[in-house]
gemmi code that builds the backbone of each chain (N, CA, C; Angstrom):
import gemmi

chains = {
    "A": [
        ("UNK", (97.389, -14.253, -1.250), (96.285, -14.075, -0.311), (96.767, -13.931, 1.120)),
        ("UNK", (97.744, -14.775, 1.424), (98.383, -14.719, 2.772), (99.154, -13.431, 2.976)),
        ("UNK", (99.807, -13.064, 1.812), (100.576, -11.751, 1.911), (99.690, -10.608, 2.116)),
        ("UNK", (98.459, -10.665, 1.472), (97.498, -9.590, 1.644), (97.069, -9.392, 3.106)),
        ("UNK", (96.979, -10.526, 3.726), (96.573, -10.480, 5.148), (97.614, -9.740, 6.020)),
        ("UNK", (98.790, -9.732, 5.585), (99.827, -9.074, 6.279), (99.884, -7.538, 6.194)),
        ("UNK", (99.068, -7.049, 5.251), (99.056, -5.640, 5.117), (97.815, -5.076, 5.834)),
        ("UNK", (98.148, -4.088, 6.684), (97.057, -3.380, 7.376), (96.677, -2.107, 6.719)),
        ("UNK", (95.429, -1.931, 6.443), (95.051, -0.746, 5.780), (94.391, 0.184, 6.861)),
        ("UNK", (95.030, 1.377, 6.974), (94.606, 2.259, 8.019), (93.974, 3.588, 7.424)),
        ("UNK", (92.865, 4.034, 8.008), (92.373, 5.237, 7.510), (92.329, 6.176, 8.702)),
        ("UNK", (92.807, 7.438, 8.473), (92.723, 8.452, 9.522), (92.162, 9.747, 8.872)),
        ("UNK", (91.738, 10.695, 9.736), (91.151, 11.883, 9.195), (92.232, 12.942, 8.784)),
        ("UNK", (93.354, 12.771, 9.447), (94.466, 13.814, 9.095), (95.799, 13.028, 9.226)),
        ("UNK", (96.826, 13.719, 8.758), (98.161, 13.066, 8.806), (98.563, 12.743, 10.198)),
        ("UNK", (98.883, 11.420, 10.523), (99.212, 11.080, 11.953), (100.615, 11.483, 12.276)),
        ("UNK", (100.711, 11.824, 13.542), (102.032, 12.222, 14.038), (102.892, 10.953, 14.419)),
        ("UNK", (104.022, 11.093, 14.831), (104.932, 9.900, 15.034), (104.328, 8.931, 16.098)),
        ("UNK", (103.880, 9.604, 17.168), (103.394, 8.766, 18.279), (102.283, 7.811, 17.800)),
        ("UNK", (101.390, 8.400, 17.039), (100.266, 7.595, 16.490), (100.810, 6.508, 15.542)),
        ("UNK", (101.791, 6.852, 14.709), (102.377, 5.824, 13.852), (102.924, 4.679, 14.626)),
        ("UNK", (103.643, 5.003, 15.713), (104.239, 3.977, 16.567), (103.178, 3.089, 17.172)),
        ("UNK", (102.170, 3.728, 17.743), (101.062, 2.992, 18.386), (100.410, 1.903, 17.371)),
        ("UNK", (100.194, 2.512, 16.171), (99.457, 1.751, 15.201), (100.402, 0.625, 14.763)),
        ("UNK", (101.687, 0.889, 14.516), (102.621, -0.155, 14.071), (102.655, -1.264, 15.060)),
        ("UNK", (102.695, -0.889, 16.300), (102.760, -1.908, 17.393), (101.475, -2.690, 17.406)),
        ("UNK", (100.349, -2.073, 17.203), (99.094, -2.738, 17.270), (98.985, -3.805, 16.163)),
        ("UNK", (99.313, -3.375, 14.908), (99.154, -4.292, 13.786), (100.260, -5.360, 13.849)),
        ("UNK", (101.435, -5.039, 14.371), (102.438, -6.073, 14.424), (101.975, -7.247, 15.293)),
        ("UNK", (101.350, -6.906, 16.335), (100.780, -7.961, 17.259), (99.822, -8.837, 16.593)),
        ("UNK", (99.227, -8.363, 15.494), (98.255, -9.090, 14.761), (98.802, -9.641, 13.399)),
        ("UNK", (100.136, -9.674, 13.343), (100.780, -10.380, 12.273), (101.021, -9.534, 11.068)),
        ("UNK", (100.895, -8.206, 11.225), (101.113, -7.369, 9.986), (102.479, -6.568, 10.178)),
        ("UNK", (103.156, -6.541, 9.046), (104.382, -5.814, 9.057), (104.429, -4.686, 8.071)),
        ("UNK", (103.373, -4.507, 7.420), (103.244, -3.484, 6.433), (101.854, -2.682, 6.617)),
        ("UNK", (102.034, -1.451, 6.593), (100.783, -0.581, 6.846), (100.564, 0.410, 5.681)),
        ("UNK", (99.327, 0.484, 5.224), (99.023, 1.545, 4.194), (98.077, 2.494, 4.833)),
        ("UNK", (98.484, 3.773, 4.711), (97.676, 4.815, 5.351), (96.844, 5.532, 4.247)),
        ("UNK", (95.596, 5.834, 4.569), (94.751, 6.659, 3.733), (94.194, 7.782, 4.660)),
        ("UNK", (94.206, 9.021, 4.048), (93.630, 10.171, 4.816), (92.207, 10.448, 4.239)),
        ("UNK", (91.288, 10.292, 5.141), (89.870, 10.507, 4.661), (89.097, 11.440, 5.745)),
        ("UNK", (89.013, 12.697, 5.441), (88.326, 13.630, 6.487), (86.875, 13.274, 6.804)),
        ("UNK", (86.278, 12.438, 5.948), (84.867, 12.049, 6.171), (84.746, 11.255, 7.471)),
        ("UNK", (85.781, 10.636, 7.954), (85.608, 9.870, 9.161), (85.655, 10.811, 10.436)),
        ("UNK", (85.873, 12.119, 10.171), (85.847, 13.178, 11.206), (87.074, 13.116, 12.208)),
        ("UNK", (87.197, 11.930, 12.790), (88.285, 11.729, 13.699), (88.371, 10.255, 14.042)),
        ("UNK", (89.460, 9.919, 14.871), (89.696, 8.508, 15.237), (90.362, 7.740, 14.076)),
        ("UNK", (90.213, 6.435, 14.065), (90.983, 5.595, 13.145), (90.100, 4.366, 12.779)),
        ("UNK", (90.397, 3.881, 11.528), (89.859, 2.607, 11.047), (90.942, 1.774, 10.574)),
        ("UNK", (91.026, 0.520, 11.060), (92.142, -0.362, 10.669), (91.490, -1.668, 10.075)),
        ("UNK", (91.921, -1.991, 8.925), (91.376, -3.237, 8.287), (92.547, -4.220, 8.119)),
        ("UNK", (92.356, -5.365, 8.768), (93.387, -6.442, 8.590), (92.702, -7.640, 8.048)),
        ("UNK", (92.986, -7.893, 6.821), (92.227, -8.983, 6.173), (90.729, -8.743, 6.205)),
        ("UNK", (89.944, -9.691, 6.791), (88.517, -9.501, 6.888), (88.172, -8.674, 8.176)),
        ("UNK", (89.051, -8.572, 9.035), (88.680, -7.900, 10.296), (88.834, -6.343, 10.209)),
        ("UNK", (87.858, -5.696, 10.737), (87.848, -4.237, 10.606), (87.649, -3.691, 12.074)),
        ("UNK", (88.584, -2.793, 12.398), (88.578, -2.133, 13.684), (88.139, -0.744, 13.405)),
        ("UNK", (86.934, -0.412, 13.830), (86.446, 0.909, 13.429), (86.314, 1.775, 14.723)),
        ("UNK", (87.259, 2.696, 14.803), (87.221, 3.628, 15.964), (87.016, 5.124, 15.527)),
        ("UNK", (86.353, 5.158, 14.375), (86.188, 6.639, 13.796), (85.025, 7.267, 14.529)),
        ("UNK", (85.079, 8.668, 14.474), (83.989, 9.406, 15.120), (82.699, 9.235, 14.379)),
        ("UNK", (82.898, 9.088, 13.053), (81.665, 8.909, 12.135), (80.911, 7.689, 12.602)),
        ("UNK", (81.672, 6.516, 12.801), (80.923, 5.291, 13.206), (80.291, 5.442, 14.560)),
        ("UNK", (80.984, 6.161, 15.447), (80.365, 6.478, 16.757), (79.136, 7.237, 16.651)),
        ("UNK", (79.215, 8.288, 15.908), (78.012, 9.068, 15.674), (76.863, 8.199, 14.975)),
        ("UNK", (77.269, 7.364, 14.129), (76.280, 6.491, 13.412), (75.669, 5.560, 14.455)),
        ("UNK", (76.457, 5.118, 15.314), (75.859, 4.196, 16.455), (74.876, 4.961, 17.283)),
        ("UNK", (75.227, 6.186, 17.557), (74.292, 7.032, 18.430), (73.047, 7.207, 17.547)),
        ("UNK", (73.178, 7.497, 16.219), (72.040, 7.652, 15.378), (71.072, 6.502, 15.377)),
        ("UNK", (71.755, 5.324, 15.299), (70.947, 4.055, 15.283), (70.142, 3.916, 16.614)),
        ("UNK", (70.895, 4.189, 17.712), (70.268, 4.005, 19.011), (69.147, 5.001, 19.208)),
        ("UNK", (69.272, 6.194, 18.575), (68.210, 7.174, 18.713), (67.019, 6.710, 17.884)),
    ],
    "B": [
        ("UNK", (-110.322, 19.410, -10.760), (-110.927, 19.535, -12.059), (-110.150, 20.452, -12.867)),
        ("UNK", (-109.783, 21.506, -12.240), (-108.997, 22.490, -12.980), (-107.629, 21.951, -13.362)),
        ("UNK", (-107.000, 21.181, -12.357), (-105.635, 20.565, -12.623), (-105.762, 19.569, -13.821)),
        ("UNK", (-106.867, 18.850, -13.715), (-107.032, 17.808, -14.873), (-107.169, 18.604, -16.146)),
        ("UNK", (-107.794, 19.602, -16.127), (-107.972, 20.394, -17.393), (-106.702, 20.952, -17.878)),
        ("UNK", (-105.897, 21.419, -16.915), (-104.626, 22.095, -17.376), (-103.679, 20.964, -17.857)),
        ("UNK", (-103.628, 19.817, -17.214), (-102.881, 18.649, -17.677), (-103.304, 18.251, -19.030)),
        ("UNK", (-104.506, 18.131, -19.184), (-105.025, 17.817, -20.542), (-104.684, 18.739, -21.566)),
        ("UNK", (-104.601, 20.116, -21.145), (-104.227, 21.114, -22.123), (-102.735, 20.965, -22.480)),
        ("UNK", (-101.916, 20.621, -21.407), (-100.447, 20.538, -21.733), (-100.327, 19.312, -22.718)),
        ("UNK", (-100.960, 18.204, -22.416), (-100.712, 17.045, -23.294), (-101.217, 17.418, -24.629)),
        ("UNK", (-102.369, 18.065, -24.708), (-102.887, 18.447, -26.059), (-101.972, 19.374, -26.779)),
        ("UNK", (-101.241, 20.248, -25.957), (-100.287, 21.177, -26.568), (-99.067, 20.428, -27.091)),
        ("UNK", (-98.637, 19.458, -26.340), (-97.408, 18.677, -26.787), (-97.747, 17.807, -27.988)),
        ("UNK", (-99.065, 17.267, -27.941), (-99.413, 16.489, -29.135), (-99.578, 17.426, -30.350)),
        ("UNK", (-99.953, 18.563, -30.121), (-100.130, 19.549, -31.182), (-98.746, 19.886, -31.732)),
        ("UNK", (-97.805, 20.169, -30.771), (-96.406, 20.505, -31.233), (-95.761, 19.333, -32.037)),
        ("UNK", (-95.939, 18.049, -31.452), (-95.367, 16.906, -32.157), (-95.994, 16.798, -33.535)),
        ("UNK", (-97.271, 17.151, -33.661), (-97.950, 17.012, -34.906), (-97.304, 18.003, -35.911)),
        ("UNK", (-97.215, 19.208, -35.373), (-96.586, 20.259, -36.249), (-95.141, 19.947, -36.700)),
        ("UNK", (-94.447, 19.301, -35.688), (-92.967, 18.912, -35.982), (-92.935, 17.588, -36.824)),
        ("UNK", (-94.034, 17.037, -36.986), (-94.192, 15.769, -37.784), (-93.457, 14.658, -36.966)),
        ("UNK", (-93.643, 14.693, -35.631), (-93.120, 13.633, -34.708), (-94.204, 12.732, -34.327)),
        ("UNK", (-94.035, 11.429, -34.710), (-95.038, 10.517, -34.266), (-94.552, 9.554, -33.245)),
        ("UNK", (-95.380, 8.801, -32.617), (-95.010, 7.812, -31.591), (-94.104, 6.825, -32.262)),
        ("UNK", (-94.425, 6.391, -33.486), (-93.661, 5.398, -34.091), (-92.222, 5.872, -34.356)),
        ("UNK", (-92.256, 7.177, -34.796), (-90.926, 7.741, -34.977), (-90.049, 7.788, -33.724)),
        ("UNK", (-90.736, 8.199, -32.636), (-90.001, 8.189, -31.353), (-89.531, 6.790, -30.973)),
        ("UNK", (-90.354, 5.758, -31.191), (-89.974, 4.401, -30.871), (-88.805, 3.958, -31.801)),
        ("UNK", (-88.935, 4.363, -33.045), (-87.850, 3.947, -33.933), (-86.521, 4.607, -33.548)),
        ("UNK", (-86.632, 5.899, -33.155), (-85.393, 6.519, -32.713), (-84.909, 5.866, -31.487)),
        ("UNK", (-85.783, 5.518, -30.601), (-85.299, 4.830, -29.315), (-84.648, 3.487, -29.733)),
        ("UNK", (-85.267, 2.789, -30.621), (-84.699, 1.511, -31.125), (-83.336, 1.698, -31.707)),
        ("UNK", (-83.235, 2.778, -32.516), (-81.922, 3.119, -33.180), (-80.880, 3.448, -32.105)),
        ("UNK", (-81.350, 4.175, -31.101), (-80.417, 4.637, -30.066), (-79.858, 3.330, -29.290)),
        ("UNK", (-80.842, 2.425, -29.087), (-80.380, 1.254, -28.302), (-79.376, 0.417, -29.211)),
        ("UNK", (-79.712, 0.306, -30.522), (-78.777, -0.371, -31.408), (-77.378, 0.269, -31.472)),
        ("UNK", (-77.519, 1.635, -31.515), (-76.241, 2.397, -31.554), (-75.402, 2.266, -30.260)),
        ("UNK", (-76.223, 2.268, -29.261), (-75.543, 2.087, -27.898), (-74.913, 0.709, -27.830)),
        ("UNK", (-75.704, -0.329, -28.220), (-75.103, -1.649, -28.092), (-73.939, -1.816, -29.068)),
        ("UNK", (-74.117, -1.215, -30.248), (-72.958, -1.296, -31.236), (-71.726, -0.567, -30.733)),
        ("UNK", (-71.988, 0.643, -30.161), (-70.787, 1.394, -29.639), (-70.166, 0.647, -28.467)),
        ("UNK", (-71.117, -0.010, -27.638), (-70.541, -0.750, -26.601), (-69.549, -1.830, -27.033)),
        ("UNK", (-70.070, -2.574, -28.040), (-69.152, -3.687, -28.510), (-68.004, -3.209, -29.438)),
        ("UNK", (-68.232, -2.179, -30.144), (-67.207, -1.767, -31.104), (-66.211, -0.802, -30.571)),
        ("UNK", (-66.717, 0.090, -29.668), (-65.770, 1.139, -29.158), (-65.421, 0.988, -27.660)),
        ("UNK", (-66.546, 0.867, -26.808), (-66.280, 0.885, -25.385), (-65.422, -0.269, -24.897)),
        ("UNK", (-65.777, -1.513, -25.402), (-65.035, -2.683, -25.004), (-63.551, -2.627, -25.375)),
        ("UNK", (-63.239, -2.352, -26.668), (-61.842, -2.260, -27.017), (-61.064, -1.191, -26.188)),
        ("UNK", (-61.826, 0.027, -26.035), (-61.150, 1.087, -25.319), (-60.878, 0.659, -23.829)),
        ("UNK", (-61.909, -0.014, -23.281), (-61.758, -0.543, -21.935), (-60.595, -1.447, -21.826)),
        ("UNK", (-60.568, -2.344, -22.900), (-59.501, -3.329, -22.865), (-58.151, -2.679, -23.065)),
        ("UNK", (-58.107, -1.681, -23.882), (-56.833, -0.932, -24.123), (-56.424, -0.231, -22.821)),
        ("UNK", (-57.498, 0.402, -22.171), (-57.159, 1.057, -20.898), (-56.635, 0.020, -19.860)),
        ("UNK", (-57.295, -1.151, -19.847), (-56.805, -2.141, -18.835), (-55.395, -2.604, -19.118)),
        ("UNK", (-55.210, -2.785, -20.513), (-53.867, -3.202, -20.831), (-52.800, -2.080, -20.510)),
        ("UNK", (-53.216, -0.877, -20.732), (-52.313, 0.273, -20.474), (-52.065, 0.248, -18.912)),
        ("UNK", (-53.151, 0.045, -18.177), (-53.002, 0.067, -16.740), (-52.048, -1.009, -16.231)),
        ("UNK", (-52.251, -2.230, -16.925), (-51.355, -3.324, -16.512), (-49.854, -2.983, -16.803)),
        ("UNK", (-49.807, -2.340, -18.062), (-48.458, -2.005, -18.457), (-47.799, -0.921, -17.588)),
        ("UNK", (-48.694, -0.070, -17.076), (-48.168, 1.004, -16.166), (-47.750, 0.308, -14.851)),
        ("UNK", (-48.724, -0.625, -14.406), (-48.437, -1.354, -13.235), (-47.143, -2.098, -13.246)),
        ("UNK", (-46.919, -2.797, -14.493), (-45.683, -3.533, -14.719), (-44.555, -2.578, -14.651)),
        ("UNK", (-44.688, -1.406, -15.365), (-43.601, -0.430, -15.309), (-43.295, 0.009, -13.961)),
        ("UNK", (-44.412, 0.250, -13.202), (-44.150, 0.722, -11.822), (-43.508, -0.362, -10.970)),
        ("UNK", (-43.979, -1.632, -11.231), (-43.303, -2.723, -10.565), (-41.781, -2.831, -10.892)),
        ("UNK", (-41.557, -2.678, -12.198), (-40.097, -2.755, -12.605), (-39.371, -1.526, -11.992)),
        ("UNK", (-40.065, -0.328, -12.003), (-39.381, 0.718, -11.357), (-39.096, 0.436, -9.894)),
        ("UNK", (-40.152, -0.150, -9.194), (-39.915, -0.484, -7.769), (-38.780, -1.434, -7.648)),
        ("UNK", (-38.774, -2.422, -8.582), (-37.660, -3.488, -8.566), (-36.319, -2.760, -8.743)),
        ("UNK", (-36.317, -1.920, -9.749), (-35.119, -1.195, -9.956), (-34.642, -0.409, -8.845)),
        ("UNK", (-35.701, 0.350, -8.232), (-35.331, 1.117, -7.118), (-34.710, 0.190, -5.973)),
        ("UNK", (-35.359, -0.931, -5.785), (-34.866, -1.874, -4.772), (-33.354, -2.220, -5.114)),
        ("UNK", (-33.255, -2.548, -6.484), (-31.847, -2.958, -6.820), (-30.937, -1.883, -6.654)),
        ("UNK", (-31.297, -0.644, -7.026), (-30.429, 0.543, -6.911), (-30.063, 0.768, -5.378)),
        ("UNK", (-31.132, 0.523, -4.604), (-31.012, 0.699, -3.154), (-29.945, -0.369, -2.646)),
        ("UNK", (-30.180, -1.598, -3.074), (-29.294, -2.631, -2.736), (-27.913, -2.389, -3.232)),
        ("UNK", (-27.785, -1.876, -4.466), (-26.422, -1.504, -5.051), (-25.821, -0.409, -4.246)),
        ("UNK", (-26.672, 0.555, -3.851), (-26.131, 1.644, -2.983), (-25.568, 1.110, -1.758)),
        ("UNK", (-26.425, 0.211, -1.178), (-25.937, -0.339, 0.207), (-24.636, -1.115, -0.084)),
        ("UNK", (-24.733, -1.913, -1.163), (-23.553, -2.700, -1.368), (-22.366, -1.886, -1.638)),
        ("UNK", (-22.559, -0.817, -2.482), (-21.346, 0.061, -2.831), (-20.924, 0.779, -1.541)),
        ("UNK", (-21.886, 1.152, -0.686), (-21.429, 1.802, 0.599), (-20.638, 0.802, 1.422)),
        ("UNK", (-21.115, -0.380, 1.483), (-20.389, -1.352, 2.226), (-18.998, -1.630, 1.629)),
        ("UNK", (-19.016, -1.692, 0.212), (-17.709, -1.879, -0.448), (-16.810, -0.711, -0.223)),
        ("UNK", (-17.331, 0.496, -0.232), (-16.579, 1.710, -0.049), (-15.983, 1.705, 1.434)),
        ("UNK", (-16.923, 1.308, 2.345), (-16.415, 1.201, 3.798), (-15.311, 0.215, 3.936)),
        ("UNK", (-15.545, -0.940, 3.236), (-14.529, -2.005, 3.254), (-13.204, -1.541, 2.659)),
        ("UNK", (-13.331, -0.820, 1.483), (-12.191, -0.348, 0.779), (-11.460, 0.646, 1.645)),
        ("UNK", (-12.263, 1.553, 2.369), (-11.613, 2.544, 3.191), (-10.859, 1.866, 4.272)),
        ("UNK", (-11.512, 0.880, 4.957), (-10.862, 0.098, 5.986), (-9.591, -0.501, 5.512)),
        ("UNK", (-9.720, -1.195, 4.357), (-8.515, -1.889, 3.769), (-7.432, -0.856, 3.465)),
        ("UNK", (-7.834, 0.364, 2.933), (-6.861, 1.387, 2.577), (-6.172, 1.832, 3.872)),
        ("UNK", (-7.003, 1.963, 4.928), (-6.449, 2.451, 6.191), (-5.430, 1.418, 6.722)),
        ("UNK", (-5.866, 0.154, 6.601), (-4.952, -0.937, 7.066), (-3.644, -0.896, 6.251)),
        ("UNK", (-3.821, -0.765, 4.946), (-2.612, -0.791, 4.073), (-1.709, 0.459, 4.357)),
        ("UNK", (-2.335, 1.604, 4.613), (-1.652, 2.813, 4.976), (-0.852, 2.624, 6.285)),
        ("UNK", (-1.570, 2.009, 7.212), (-0.866, 1.833, 8.521), (0.309, 0.846, 8.378)),
        ("UNK", (0.028, -0.215, 7.549), (1.139, -1.188, 7.263), (2.299, -0.560, 6.572)),
        ("UNK", (1.969, 0.331, 5.589), (2.966, 1.008, 4.833), (3.850, 1.955, 5.740)),
        ("UNK", (3.115, 2.576, 6.676), (3.793, 3.492, 7.559), (4.753, 2.652, 8.430)),
        ("UNK", (4.170, 1.452, 8.929), (4.959, 0.684, 9.839), (6.289, 0.174, 9.071)),
        ("UNK", (6.040, -0.294, 7.824), (7.201, -0.726, 7.053), (8.153, 0.364, 6.826)),
        ("UNK", (7.649, 1.576, 6.509), (8.532, 2.706, 6.182), (9.260, 3.082, 7.435)),
        ("UNK", (8.665, 3.078, 8.636), (9.374, 3.373, 9.897), (10.371, 2.365, 10.144)),
        ("UNK", (10.025, 1.060, 9.924), (10.976, 0.085, 10.166), (12.226, 0.206, 9.276)),
        ("UNK", (11.884, 0.503, 7.952), (13.004, 0.675, 7.000), (13.838, 1.912, 7.403)),
        ("UNK", (13.115, 2.930, 7.834), (13.914, 4.194, 8.189), (14.805, 3.905, 9.419)),
        ("UNK", (14.274, 3.108, 10.346), (15.102, 2.743, 11.472), (16.287, 1.973, 11.125)),
        ("UNK", (16.073, 1.033, 10.208), (17.241, 0.169, 9.682), (18.250, 1.051, 9.060)),
        ("UNK", (17.783, 1.980, 8.205), (18.712, 2.955, 7.448), (19.483, 3.721, 8.444)),
        ("UNK", (18.839, 4.285, 9.424), (19.494, 5.109, 10.417), (20.526, 4.316, 11.199)),
        ("UNK", (20.070, 3.137, 11.640), (21.010, 2.309, 12.424), (22.146, 1.833, 11.559)),
        ("UNK", (21.885, 1.554, 10.309), (22.996, 1.161, 9.365), (23.968, 2.322, 9.224)),
        ("UNK", (23.425, 3.569, 8.973), (24.252, 4.777, 8.825), (25.032, 4.972, 10.060)),
        ("UNK", (24.350, 4.883, 11.289), (25.117, 4.978, 12.459), (26.270, 4.061, 12.650)),
        ("UNK", (26.039, 2.792, 12.293), (27.097, 1.721, 12.354), (28.193, 2.029, 11.380)),
        ("UNK", (27.816, 2.543, 10.177), (28.825, 2.866, 9.208), (29.625, 4.113, 9.645)),
        ("UNK", (28.941, 5.096, 10.243), (29.612, 6.227, 10.733), (30.560, 5.899, 11.829)),
        ("UNK", (30.133, 4.972, 12.727), (30.902, 4.554, 13.829), (32.207, 3.856, 13.331)),
        ("UNK", (31.927, 3.026, 12.330), (33.089, 2.214, 11.649), (34.077, 3.230, 11.027)),
        ("UNK", (33.504, 4.269, 10.279), (34.413, 5.197, 9.675), (35.167, 6.015, 10.634)),
        ("UNK", (34.527, 6.418, 11.748), (35.169, 7.197, 12.784), (36.253, 6.293, 13.412)),
        ("UNK", (35.963, 4.986, 13.726), (36.982, 4.087, 14.269), (38.238, 3.943, 13.345)),
        ("UNK", (37.831, 3.772, 12.083), (38.941, 3.532, 11.070), (39.804, 4.850, 10.995)),
        ("UNK", (39.065, 6.023, 10.912), (39.770, 7.262, 10.851), (40.729, 7.539, 12.008)),
        ("UNK", (40.098, 7.131, 13.243), (40.986, 7.278, 14.429), (42.206, 6.319, 14.341)),
        ("UNK", (42.000, 5.160, 13.839), (43.097, 4.196, 13.769), (44.192, 4.750, 12.753)),
        ("UNK", (43.628, 5.247, 11.588), (44.521, 5.835, 10.612), (45.210, 7.042, 11.137)),
        ("UNK", (44.485, 7.866, 11.950), (45.089, 9.044, 12.581), (46.234, 8.616, 13.489)),
        ("UNK", (45.867, 7.633, 14.330), (46.900, 7.115, 15.292), (48.156, 6.655, 14.566)),
        ("UNK", (47.945, 5.896, 13.521), (49.030, 5.324, 12.733), (49.834, 6.508, 12.143)),
        ("UNK", (49.114, 7.433, 11.502), (49.828, 8.606, 10.851), (50.526, 9.410, 11.907)),
        ("UNK", (49.866, 9.588, 13.101), (50.572, 10.319, 14.215), (51.836, 9.650, 14.648)),
        ("UNK", (51.740, 8.294, 14.791), (52.915, 7.550, 15.170), (54.026, 7.605, 14.138)),
        ("UNK", (53.557, 7.504, 12.860), (54.559, 7.589, 11.772), (55.210, 8.962, 11.818)),
        ("UNK", (54.360, 10.052, 11.924), (54.921, 11.409, 11.968), (55.902, 11.557, 13.075)),
        ("UNK", (55.488, 10.967, 14.314), (56.371, 11.188, 15.439), (57.721, 10.443, 15.151)),
        ("UNK", (57.573, 9.244, 14.584), (58.841, 8.468, 14.241), (59.673, 9.235, 13.319)),
        ("UNK", (59.006, 9.732, 12.265), (59.779, 10.506, 11.215), (60.434, 11.732, 11.881)),
        ("UNK", (59.625, 12.395, 12.688), (60.115, 13.576, 13.353), (61.349, 13.279, 14.212)),
        ("UNK", (61.273, 12.238, 14.963), (62.317, 11.773, 15.766), (63.561, 11.445, 14.995)),
        ("UNK", (63.284, 10.788, 13.904), (64.446, 10.451, 12.968), (65.065, 11.713, 12.460)),
        ("UNK", (64.165, 12.592, 12.045), (64.775, 13.887, 11.462), (65.528, 14.670, 12.557)),
        ("UNK", (64.917, 14.632, 13.768), (65.672, 15.444, 14.856), (66.982, 14.759, 15.131)),
        ("UNK", (67.015, 13.360, 15.106), (68.249, 12.663, 15.358), (69.205, 12.991, 14.235)),
        ("UNK", (68.758, 12.937, 12.976), (69.621, 13.269, 11.828), (70.159, 14.660, 11.952)),
        ("UNK", (69.300, 15.563, 12.218), (69.711, 17.025, 12.365), (70.675, 17.123, 13.480)),
        ("UNK", (70.416, 16.533, 14.648), (71.295, 16.596, 15.771), (72.636, 16.142, 15.496)),
        ("UNK", (72.643, 14.919, 14.786), (73.953, 14.261, 14.518), (74.667, 15.059, 13.480)),
        ("UNK", (73.905, 15.622, 12.527), (74.573, 16.425, 11.486), (75.232, 17.643, 12.164)),
        ("UNK", (74.558, 18.263, 13.110), (75.103, 19.424, 13.822), (76.323, 18.981, 14.658)),
        ("UNK", (76.157, 17.744, 15.296), (77.275, 17.214, 16.096), (78.505, 16.959, 15.307)),
        ("UNK", (78.227, 16.393, 14.021), (79.327, 16.073, 13.113), (80.126, 17.372, 12.876)),
        ("UNK", (79.316, 18.398, 12.479), (79.933, 19.738, 12.091), (80.716, 20.298, 13.263)),
        ("UNK", (80.068, 20.183, 14.483), (80.693, 20.818, 15.654), (81.984, 20.059, 16.001)),
        ("UNK", (81.876, 18.720, 15.991), (83.066, 17.839, 16.346), (84.135, 17.943, 15.343)),
        ("UNK", (83.713, 17.969, 14.023), (84.681, 18.116, 12.991), (85.366, 19.450, 12.994)),
        ("UNK", (84.698, 20.425, 13.431), (85.314, 21.801, 13.491), (86.218, 21.926, 14.711)),
        ("UNK", (85.740, 21.370, 15.866), (86.435, 21.654, 17.117), (87.466, 20.593, 17.500)),
        ("UNK", (87.460, 19.536, 16.873), (88.406, 18.430, 17.347), (89.879, 18.940, 17.069)),
        ("UNK", (90.758, 18.713, 17.997), (92.151, 19.095, 17.858), (93.021, 17.898, 17.488)),
        ("UNK", (94.232, 18.175, 17.138), (95.116, 17.022, 16.833), (95.326, 16.211, 18.010)),
        ("UNK", (95.410, 16.846, 19.188), (95.742, 16.091, 20.439), (94.365, 15.250, 20.767)),
        ("UNK", (93.210, 15.868, 20.522), (92.001, 15.029, 20.823), (91.970, 13.822, 19.913)),
        ("UNK", (92.373, 14.005, 18.623), (92.423, 12.875, 17.688), (93.403, 11.832, 18.063)),
        ("UNK", (94.511, 12.292, 18.603), (95.647, 11.371, 19.019), (95.065, 10.447, 20.159)),
        ("UNK", (94.449, 11.246, 21.140), (93.963, 10.494, 22.316), (92.801, 9.549, 21.916)),
        ("UNK", (92.031, 9.975, 20.997), (90.983, 9.051, 20.531), (91.463, 7.793, 19.945)),
        ("UNK", (92.512, 7.986, 19.159), (93.226, 6.795, 18.445), (93.764, 5.882, 19.562)),
        ("UNK", (94.428, 6.522, 20.438), (95.115, 5.752, 21.534), (94.098, 4.996, 22.350)),
        ("UNK", (92.928, 5.612, 22.696), (91.920, 4.920, 23.458), (91.367, 3.745, 22.663)),
        ("UNK", (91.130, 3.939, 21.276), (90.541, 2.881, 20.515), (91.513, 1.722, 20.483)),
        ("UNK", (92.818, 1.995, 20.218), (93.793, 0.899, 20.178), (93.792, 0.129, 21.445)),
        ("UNK", (93.785, 0.896, 22.547), (93.862, 0.294, 23.853), (92.620, -0.556, 24.154)),
        ("UNK", (91.503, -0.072, 23.779), (90.206, -0.778, 24.013), (90.230, -2.131, 23.154)),
        ("UNK", (90.639, -2.005, 21.892), (90.639, -3.291, 21.046), (91.620, -4.343, 21.646)),
        ("UNK", (92.787, -3.770, 22.114), (93.744, -4.751, 22.674), (93.195, -5.378, 23.837)),
        ("UNK", (92.649, -4.598, 24.756), (92.077, -5.196, 26.014), (90.966, -6.175, 25.672)),
        ("UNK", (90.218, -5.806, 24.718), (89.054, -6.719, 24.372), (89.614, -8.039, 23.929)),
        ("UNK", (90.596, -7.984, 23.043), (91.123, -9.238, 22.438), (91.921, -10.062, 23.463)),
        ("UNK", (92.560, -9.319, 24.379), (93.317, -10.076, 25.464), (92.463, -10.626, 26.493)),
        ("UNK", (91.227, -10.197, 26.479), (90.302, -10.685, 27.450), (90.282, -9.761, 28.709)),
    ],
}
model = gemmi.Model(1)
for chain_id, residues in chains.items():
    chain = gemmi.Chain(chain_id)
    for i, (resn, *xyz) in enumerate(residues, 1):
        res = gemmi.Residue()
        res.name, res.seqid = resn, gemmi.SeqId(i, " ")
        for name, pos in zip(("N", "CA", "C"), xyz):
            atom = gemmi.Atom()
            atom.name, atom.element = name, gemmi.Element(name[0])
            atom.pos, atom.b_iso = gemmi.Position(*pos), 0.0
            res.add_atom(atom)
        chain.add_residue(res)
    model.add_chain(chain)
structure = gemmi.Structure()
structure.add_model(model)
structure.setup_entities()
């Protein structure tokens, strides 16, 4: 269970370039993760979703559009 | 003298004629006696009963007339009574008719006012329902507009976003999360 927490699951809409990989690695490292699993899902349109244990960081365009839809 | 002679002659003639007809003074007296007896007998046997019968008949007629008069009076009284009863009945009928008209008018007023109240209630309810329906339609429409707008936005953003845009977006998100957590 503790080991699972160390794995960051990252979702992006397209294959990330090196700069993005670096930024993400640095971000998850600061939160105690040394392993990252990437998934490519075009449905999120753009941006990124990072799940570390129970914590979810959702910066996808889909979630932003959904927020706008809710506010409308 | 002469007159005496002629009178004597007439009497002598009459006596002569009576003699020829075989009429004597005794016979005349007998006939007179018979006539009296016949008259008395007829009086008692015929005249009295007939008179009695006539009197009875007259009494009967009087009685009938009296009865007729009584009956006429009674009929007259009945007529008066029936006229009064008819007048009373007419008066009563008029009163009943007037009362019936009043009741009918009151009932009609009640029905009309009830119908008006019901119509008012129906109109108010319909207006409320229409307002609710309008609000619901507006809400649905707004939702649909939002959905369509966002669907279009998704398509446009998904089509137009570049790799650089995506990288910048990721960078901004990471920066924002870090700043938020660091306070």
